[in-house]
C-alpha positions, 0 to 999 in steps of 0.5 A, a space after each residue: 499499500 501506498 502511504 499518503 499523509 491526508 487532511 481530515 476529511 469534511 464531516 459529511 457523509 464521511 467514509 474512510 479515505 480508500 487506501 491506494 491499492 498495490 501495484 498501481 495500474 493503468 487505465 484500460 478505458 473499460 472498467 466494470 463492476 461486479 454486475 459487469 456494468 461499464 463505468 460511462 457517465 460521471 455526474 459531478 455536483 459543483 455546489 450544494 447550494 440552490 436559490 429554489 426550495 423545491 419540496 421533494 429536494 430541498 424543503 425549506 423546513 430543512 434548508 432554511 435560513 440557519 442551514 450551514 452550506 460547505 464553505 468555499 475551501 471545502 469544494 473541490 477547485 476547477 483543476 481538482 474537478 478537471 483532474 478527476 474527469 480526466 482519470 474518469 474518461 481514461 477509464 471509459 467515462 464519455 458524458 459528463 453531467 454538471 449538477 448542484 445544487 443549482 450548478 449556475 450558482 457556481 462563480 465562473 462555472 464557464 471557466 470550468 465547462 472549458 476546462 473539461 471541454 478540452 478532455 478527450 474520452 479514452 478513444 480521443 473523442 470530445 466528451 458529451 458535456 451537459 448540465 442540469 439547471 432549475 432555469 432561474 439564470 439560464 437566459 442570461 448565461 446561455 450564450 456564455 455557456 455555449 461558447 465555453 463548450 456546453 453542449 446541452 442542458 436539462 431543464 427542471 420544470 414542474 408544472 406550467 400552473 404559475 401558482 403550483 410552480 411557485 408553491 413547488 420551488 417555494 421561493 415564488 419564482 414565475 414559470 414564465 422566466 423558466 420558459 423563456 429561459 428554455 427558449 433562449 437555451 434553444 436559440 443558442 443551440 444548447 440542444 437537444 434540450 430535455 425538461 425533467 418533470 418530477 411528478 408527485 401525487 397530490 402536488 402536481 400530478 394533474 399537470 401531466 398531460 398539460 405539460 406533454 401538450 405544451 411540448 408536443 410539436 417542439 424540438 424539447 423532450 419532457 421527462 416525466 420522474 418517478 418521485 424518488 426516496 433519495 435522502 431522508 429530508 424529503 418525507 418520502 411516501 410510496 403512496 405519493 409516487 405516481 408509476 410511469 405506467 399511469 403518466 403513459 396512460 394519461 397522456 395516451 388517452 389523449 394524444 396517443 403514443 407508441 413506444 420507441 427503442 432505447 438510443 443506447 444501452 444504460 439510457 434511463 429513460 424510456 422513450 415514447 413517440 406520439 403517433 401523429 409524428 409530434 415529438 417524444 417524450 420520456 419516463 424515468 421509473 427508478 421505483 417501479 421499473 428499477 434500471 440498476 442492471 444497466 446503471 453506468 454512473 458514478 457521482 461525485 459530490 461538491 467536496 469531492 466523494 465519490 458515490 458509486 449509486 444515487 441512493 448511497 449512504 456514504 462516499 470515498 473521499 477523493 478529495 483528501 487523496 488529491 490533497 495529500 498528494 495522490 498521484 495520478 497513477 494512484 487516483 486512477 488505480 483507486 477509482 478502478 478499484 471502487 468501480 470494480 467493488 461496486 455491488 449497488 441495486 438499491 432500486 431493484 431491491 426496494 422495487 422488490 420488497 419495499 416494505 421489508 427494505 431496512 431503513 437507512 440514511 441516504 445522500 440528499 439529492 441536493 448534495 449530489 445532484 440528481 
């Protein structure tokens, strides 16, 4: 084992810092986990802060005025993020998604995008770089993001009804400004733009058909997401989940649909298109139809902890390794071993036997991104 002097890791979601296995190994571009799932997607949370207080993600009663966010020095620097992107790409990662919190609140985010855009895949191709946003400042930043090398955005939009939208974001932010931002992003070429709609029964499920109809015959793809039990602060209850099958049934009754094959292995959204040629929608069924068997994602938190599952309870502290003087070869070896040891399939276990699955702490979506 290699010996490295490490600073004390941050207190959140602590896990012992990973040892560096010996011997060191060079990336081969195709590392696989215990279920033979390749590493292809890297999601990076660039900030734990958000200007919305969505009821399913950062409820105001938890993330209020007194909530203590991470200090600036605890966040990964742009150089550290880019270093991890390079190592992940060498192991086979092809897609990078920047998340938060709200990633556009991270100062000079365009600089980070430009740095990541200079990284190539293991096959020497450009990375697919995307960003998920609530749309609140997207209109102002869209052109600079495109110029920096961002290819596309996904915008969260949970209702077209202004009062319901304000109630769900809980900061009185109007839906019209998000819709305007989507148009601006489309105008500058940040597409194809996807619209993420989290559906919660009793909150916004009455808006399903209206949202689908609004974006029908447009270049935008709406993805309806089952309300998930991410974290422990959103008060998740199974009865508040609207199954994707019900979503499809409601839309199909008014605008007939047909299922479409996935674009690629591991695509989390099941695709459906309108029979009249009016575009397509997607559904993400992580509660009722788990897709763990094809999951190729790894996540890195704002302060550099690697999580091999969205529903994990702890992570591996890569920041401590980097700031302790870890070489690229050592970091490459650690990342390979962490992925190879991956056994995660929480959603499959939960879907098979929800009532009997032991309760445990899970990371918050606001901390690691969706």
